[in-house]
N, C-alpha and C positions, 0 to 999 in steps of 0.2 A: 121481345127485344128487351133490354134494359135500359132504365131512364136514368143517368147518374146527375146527380145536383152538380151544377158547376157553379164556382164560387165567381162572383164578378170581379171583373180583371182589377178596378182599383183597389178593392179590398184585398184581394190575393196579393198582388204588388207589396202593400202596405206590410202586410204580414210577413213577407218576405224581407222586405227591409228592417221590421222589428228583429227578426229572429237572426239577421245580420248582425245589428248592433249589438244584439245578447252576445251573441258569439265573440265578437272582437273585444267586446269589454272584459268577458270571461277569460278570455286568451290575456290580453294586459294584467288583470288579476294573477292570473297564475305566473306570467312573468314576474310582476311584484313580489309574491311570496317568493319564488324560486330565489331572487335577488335578496331577500331579506328585507326589503324597505316596508313591508307590512306583513304581520303576523297571521298566521292560522286563526288565532284568538281574536283579531280584531274584527275578520272576516266575520266569524260567527256571531261574535257580539252586534256588529254593526249591520251585517245583512243588506249588502247593497242590491238593487234589482236584478243585477247581473248574477247574482249567487244564489236568487230564491229558489230554483229549480235544481240547483248544483248539489250533488250528493253529498254528504259529509265526507264518505271514502275519496271520492275527485278530490276534493280540497287538499284532504292530507296527504296524498300523492303529488301534490304540486311542490310540498315543502320538498326542501335538498334533504337527503338520506332517510326519506320516509318510504320503504317499499310496501308492497300489499301486505305481507305478515304482519308487521310493525301497526299497520292501520287498523288493521281487522283486529290482532290482538287489544290495540287502543280502544277502539270500539266497545270490544266484548268485556272488558274490565270498567267499561261506563255503562254498561246496558242500553248502547244505542246501536239500531241497524245500521249495516254499511250504506244500504240502499235509501236510507232517509234523506228526503230534500233538506237543505240547510233553513230554508225558510219555513218550515212544519216545525222544527225544533221549538220546545217548550221553553220558557224564560229558566226554568232549574236544568234542564240540559244542556241550553246556551252557557249557564255560569259553571255548569260543572265542567264542561267540555274546555271553557276559555280557561277555566283555572289549571285544570290538568295540561295544558298547552303552555301555560306562562310558566309552569315550574321548571327548574332545572333539573336536569339529571341527578340522582344522588351520588352517583361515582364522580360528578364535577365537583359539587357540593363538600365533599369529605376531601377530596385534593385539595381545595382551597382554604379550608381550616385547618389553622394548628393546633396540634395535640397539646392538651393539657398535661401539665406533670401529673404523675400517678400520686393521689391523695391517701391517707390510712382509712379505711374503710369505716362510715359514721354509722353510729347505732339509730337503725330507722324506725319512727313510729310506727305500730300496726296499723295497717292500710284502715282507711274510713269504709265504712259500707254505704255502698252507693245505691240508690235507686235502680230495680232493673229497665232497660232501654225504654220499654212500654210506659211506664210512670215519669220518665224524665220529661221535663219542658222542652220543645223545641228552640233552636235558637233565634232570636230575633230577625226578621230579614233588614236588611238595609235598604232604606227608601229609593226610589230610582233618581230623584234629583242628587244624592251623595256620590253617584257612582262619578268617577273622574274620566271616563272615556269619552270623548266627543266625536261623535261620528258625522261625517261631512256629506 
């Protein structure tokens, strides 16, 4: 005969209540993102409790005009797995994804900028020889206090 371990009733009920609360909060987050009241980049940076175990792909799909192909290509381009939970992203990954999501598409930026009149070509100086990428110094990291985004 099999002896199955049963969870005591109050603990089981608390777990169900917690799971329902997370589901409701996640549904509300999806609605806010779809309406444009909060951006996916903000969710990635703030990472509320409801989004901790949410996959990055699910978050991207909750945005308007984002389908599975666009989300998959975006994540491949940035080296992040589709099934990676938002809560387990590294700080570098969070900043990278938020920066990429915050950028406007190049096609929109080009349409908005007026073209400058054609200028005669200027004789350019020979290029300065740069060090190979391995020898260059990495860019200085901005301290956490200097960031403007405030998570509630």
